[in-house]
N, C-alpha and C positions, 0 to 999 in steps of 0.2 A: 411517517416516522421522521423524526427530527434528527439532525446531525449538527454538532458544534464545529464550525470550519474556521480556519485562519483565512483561507482564500481558495480560489479556484482559477486555474489556468485552463482556458478553453481549448488551446491547441498548443501542445508541448511536443518537442522532439528529444528531450533530454531525461524523460522519466519512464523509459521503456521503449520497446520497439514500435516503430511506426508513429504517426500522429495521434496524440492522445489527449483526453482531458485529464488533468490532475487535480484531485481534491486534497488539500492540505487541512488535515484535521487540527483542531485546537486542543492542546493539553499533552504532555509528555512527562512521564516520571523519570526518564533516562538522564536528561541534562548533560549530554555528552560534550566534554570540552572541544571546542572548535566546531560545534554543530552549525550547519548551514542555514538552519531555520530557528534560531533562538527565540524568535517572536512567538513561536507556536508552543513553547514550554508552559506557560501558565494555563491552568485549567479554566480560569476565569478569562473572559474576553472572547474575542472572535465573534462570529455571527451565527445565530441558529438558522438553519435552512431545512426545508422540507425535502426529503430525497426524491419526492415526485417531481419537484422542480428541477433538480440536478439531472434526473433522468430524462425528462422532456426535452431540456436544452441539448444534452448529449445526443439523443436519439435523432434530432433534427439535423445533426451534422453528419453527412454521408462519408466524409474523408476520414473520420476518426476509426483507427483500428481498435481502440479499446479505452479503457479508463485505468488510472493509477491512483491508489490511495497512498498518501505520504503523510508527513506530519511535521510536528506533533507525532503521536503514536496511534496509528489506526486501531490497534487492538485494545485501546482503552474505550472505543465505541463500536465493538464488533457487530452488534445486533443490526443497527441501521445500515452499516457498510455491507453486511452479508445479504441484506434485502436489496440494497442497490446493485450489488455485484450479480445477484440472481437476475435482476431485470436486464442488466448489461448482457449477460449470457443469453437471455431469451430474445435479444436483438441480434445474436450471432456475432457478438464481439468479445474481446478477452479483458482479463482483469489482472493487473500487477499490484502487489502490495509490498511497501517498504515497512520494516519493523526494526526496532532497536532490540527486540527479543530474538533469541535463536529460535529455530523451528522446534528444537527439542524442549525448550522452555515453554513455548506455547502449547505443546502437547501435554506437558506436566500440569498445566493449569486445569485441565479436565473441565473445561467450561463449555457448555453447549453453544453459546454464542460465539466464542472464539473458534470452536470446531466448525461451526457453520460458515464463518468467514474463511477459514482454511479450505473447507470443501468447495467454496466458490472462487478460490484463487488459482490462477493459471501460472503465475510466476511469482515467487516470494523472494524478495531480496531481504535477507536476514542479518542480524548482528548489529551491535552498537557501532557508531562511527568512533574509530580509535585514532586520534590525531597523529600519533607516532606511526601509524601505518597508512597514513593518507597517501594516495596515489592517484594523480590526475589523469594518468593513462587508462585506468580501469573504465570499462563500459557500464554505465548505469550504476556504478558503486562508488563510494568515496574512500573506503579504506580496504586494505588487503584481507582483513578477517571476514568481510561481508560476503555472502554467498548468494548467487542467483540459482534458485531452485526450481526445477520443473516439477511442478506440484501434480500433474496428471500422471507422469512417470513414477513419481515418488509414491503416490497412492497405489498405483498398480503394483509396484515392486516391493512396497513395504520397507524401503530404505531410501535415504536421501539420493536424488539424481540431480546433479548440477548441470546447468545449461552452459554450452560454449557461447560466449558473447563476442 
């Protein structure tokens, strides 16, 4: 499966807990003012990469705790990301996903590929970046409205469970 990416950071400590690979997807419909990655907004551009290549390089690095999908908007390419996340889980590591949508908006889509990516997500950082709510003291988030959701607990309890970061 192919994925359109803006870039990949092989070892990051700012995109989730532990040392992680971060995949920045290309294409975003949100265009949040003050976005940290405006170069990812156009759906044209970036580089097409096979998820098998991403996983193989990821798998070979034993210090990685997991992988993070950022953007752009990962939920604009949910099928290949869900498959990559499944492979990451099969290797015993975790998946964090950043999205400009809220969790509730993603559920409303009732899209099988979106639901598959949500099912493979351990931590979901949701909500658009709102410049007026920017807070540099937040851990792994850019603005006060964004939530860090424990997806395992959320699935088990049937309601949103926030992580303490």
